[in-house]
Residue, then its C-alpha position, 0 to 999 in steps of 0.5 A: m120449891v127448888d130454885v131452878r138455876q139457868i145453865y148455859v152450855l157453850g158448845l152443847d150437843d145431844f150426846h152430852l146433853a143426855q148426860l147432863e139431864h141424867l144427873e141426880r140433881a138435874g132437876d135443879y137446873s135448866f140447860h140452855e144451848l149457847y151455840r152448838r158443838d159444830d159451831v164452836k168446833s168448826g175449825r174456822t179462823d174467826v170462830v172465837s170472834e164470832v162466838l164471843a160476840g154472839a154469846r155476849a148478845i145471847l147472855a145479855r138478853a137471857s131471862p131469867p139471867a144465866a146462873a152459870v156458863v159452862g162447857y166441857w170441850d177443849f179449845p176454844v171453849s175452855t179458853m172462852l169460858p173465863v172471858l164470858r164469866r168475867e164479864l158476867g161477874h160469875v165465879t171463874p178462874t182467870l184467863e191467865a191461869v187457864l192460859r198457863c195450862e193451855h199455852k204449851y210453852w208457857s205451861r212448861l215454863e211454869q212447870v219448871r218453876s213448880v215441878p222441875e223433876a217432872v219436866p222434859e227438855f223443851v224449846e220454843v221454835d218459830p216454824f216459819a224461821p228460814d233456819v228453823v231446822t238448824r235452830i233445834d238443839i234437842e237430839p231426836p227423837y222428839w215431838i214438835k207441835p204448836v204451842k196450842s193444838v187440840l187432839s194432837y193436831l199437827g203433832f209430829r214425832v221426829d226421828d231424823i231430818s226428813d221427819l222434821e222437814h215434813a213436820i215443818t211443811e205440814i205445820r206451816r200449812g195448817i197452823d193458822r187454823i188454831a193460831i188465829p183464834f188462839d191469838h184473839l184470846l191471847a190479846l185479851a190476857e196480861l202476858p209476861p214478856e217471855i210469852d208475849r212474843v210466843d204467839g199461836r204461830h210458834c211451836i214447842v219441841e219436847s224430848l220423848i217421854s211417851q215410852g211409859r204408861q200414861c195416866t190422867l188425873e181428874g180433879y178440881a181447884y176450889g178456893d185453896e184446895v186442890i182435890v183429885y178424885g179419879a185416875i184413868d189409864s190412857v192406853r196407846e197404839g199405832l205408829h209411835r204409840s201416838s194414838f189412843s186405843r182406850y181410856q180405862y178406869p180405874s187406873t191400874l198403876p201402883p197407888d204410890v205412883i198415883d200419890r206422887m202424881t197427885d202431889l205434882t198436881r197440887r204443886f203445879v195447880t197451886h203455883i199457877g193460881l188456878t181456882d174454881s175450876p175442874f182440871n185433868i192432868e196427864f202424866f207418863w210413868d216410866e217403870p224401869s226408872d220410876q220417873i214420872w213425866l208431866l205431859e199436859v194440863n187441861p183446865r176442864i173436865s174430860k168429857s171422855h171420862a164422864p161415862l167411865l166415872k158414871a159406871v164406876d163411881g155412880e155419877y157423871h162428873h159434869q156435876v163437878m163442873l156445875d158445882l164449881a161454876l155455881g161457886q159450890r164445893p163439889d162432892p163427887p161419889h166414889r165407887a158407888g156405880r154399877h160396875r168395877v171397870a169401864a173404858k172408852f175405846m177409840w175405833r180408829c182407821d189408819r188409812d184415808a177412806v170415803v164414808r159410804r154408810v153410818p148407822h143411824h140411832e135406830r140401827i145402833d140401838a138394834a145392833l147393841s140391843s143385847m149389850p146394855f153395857t155399851e154406848v156408841e158415838f160416831h164421829v164420821t159423816e156419810g159422803r165425806r173423806l176421813s181426811e176432811m175431818a177437823f183436828q185429827d191426830s197426824y197418823t190416824y182417823e177416829l171413827a167412833s167412841i165406844f163406851v163399855s163397862a164390866d166387872d173386870e178387864g177381861q170381860l171389858l175387852e170381850r164386850y168391846d170385841e162383841c160390840r165392834t163385831a156388831l158395828d162393823r156390819e153397820l159402817e161402810l168405808d171405801e178406802i182410797 
């Protein structure tokens, strides 16, 4: 008889619960909700204090007890997990190792110490300092963003002084939304002196590196091993190429470039002491100069990549997340899926609008009945303005995620166009 393991998922939602329940080994687990997605991603400044307190109470009375606590969302989920796991005595990366990834300034300092050839020019700034505009000594163009953010929230490209003044105004207005809960978690960690003063109300300014091709490596650290099992292209569009158009798997970068990115990944992950954790790490490759730049490191699986890995390799990589949380060595399949290429397309709008109609599941299923190679997740709510959505990037609004798989890239793009045409008839927006 199989010993069913009790798995508590921080920020569970129906879309990803369905993926968990379709894992090949799903029968080994019983999945439990440890707060819903809307609870942990509410954008409230007290979210960390409230969720940690509530989760502790739920886990304390769990019977049978939790075998693992997992999550696939970015901040604050990824940053709360090591706190809860440590208190339960579970296998976990340390909070400090996670923060060496998630605190953008701290992460850059550790990158300089381990992979200096892949690090752009950067500086930490206090956006509330009266002379902040004159204290930045990096020549534009550059990006300014909080030391902790999600989905490019409050990230701005700066080409001149007016861009910087606008960015500072917006950052001052909105930074507490993440800074307050982030500072709650920083207070639970042992911080070095150079980081102790750089709280969540600080920003990082970085020279421009986003001119090349972007690629994300999916991997994990188990014991002293650092393994990369997938490389996914990130295709950008729009103003400043700041918004994602699609994630496409497998990557079309030259194998030797991916090998060099993998070497950088192993050096950095080993250096910061990240263990027993999945990760995804984002790079840019500038083809003319052959320069590789490290953009950022996330100590979690990318949920966006899960359907792509399922289509091409044969399994959602939630299994990697589960194995590590249970102290087991992952063994993800490779090229055992039904398709040769897959992508997540981000359906975006660059103008504010009121959402008048969003198709329900039945309407989506009917519209896509002839397209079994597609899956759709809407992110908008009827009656709300797009500008009211939490944590959008600074230039666009994401309406939906559309997952498509195919036998080649041409067929992939054709299928996406077919899907968009069908869904265009179901979604209604009134531009403002």
